[in-house]
Phi, psi and omega in degrees: 000313182296322179297319179300311181296318181298315180295315179297319178294320182295331183258000181299315184298331183252008183289351179294340178275000181279161173296158179303319182295315180293317178297320178298315181297317178300315179295318181294320178299311185293317190256349184229294188299311181294310179300319180293323178298312181293320179296316180300319179294316181294335180283348175285132180306136186312316181296339183259350186303322184305331180291343184247010179301318181296320179295317178298313182297323178297317180292319178294324177296318178297318178293321178295317178299317180294322179294320177297322177295321177297316179300320177296319178298316180297315180298316179297316179297316180295320179295320178296319178296318179296317180297315179297320178296320178297319178295318178299312181299314180300316180292317183296318184274348181295330181274356182277000000 
């Protein structure tokens, strides 16, 4: 859970460069999917929760995988922006 939140928080400042779908998914994981998953698990009476540990772990794993994909998208977008900026600077300063 903490890793999911940490990754989403780390990439929040630059997520404006993401596609609408990816930004929507990041927001949905943070504000909807993760809280609802944890709430549903907590609503199971404590003595019975152990029976649903595998279901919880499966859902958290899916959310973690999606979060890792978002982090890769953010990194790729940032790298592309850096490369484009470098090309612009090189071209701009070449005539100086």
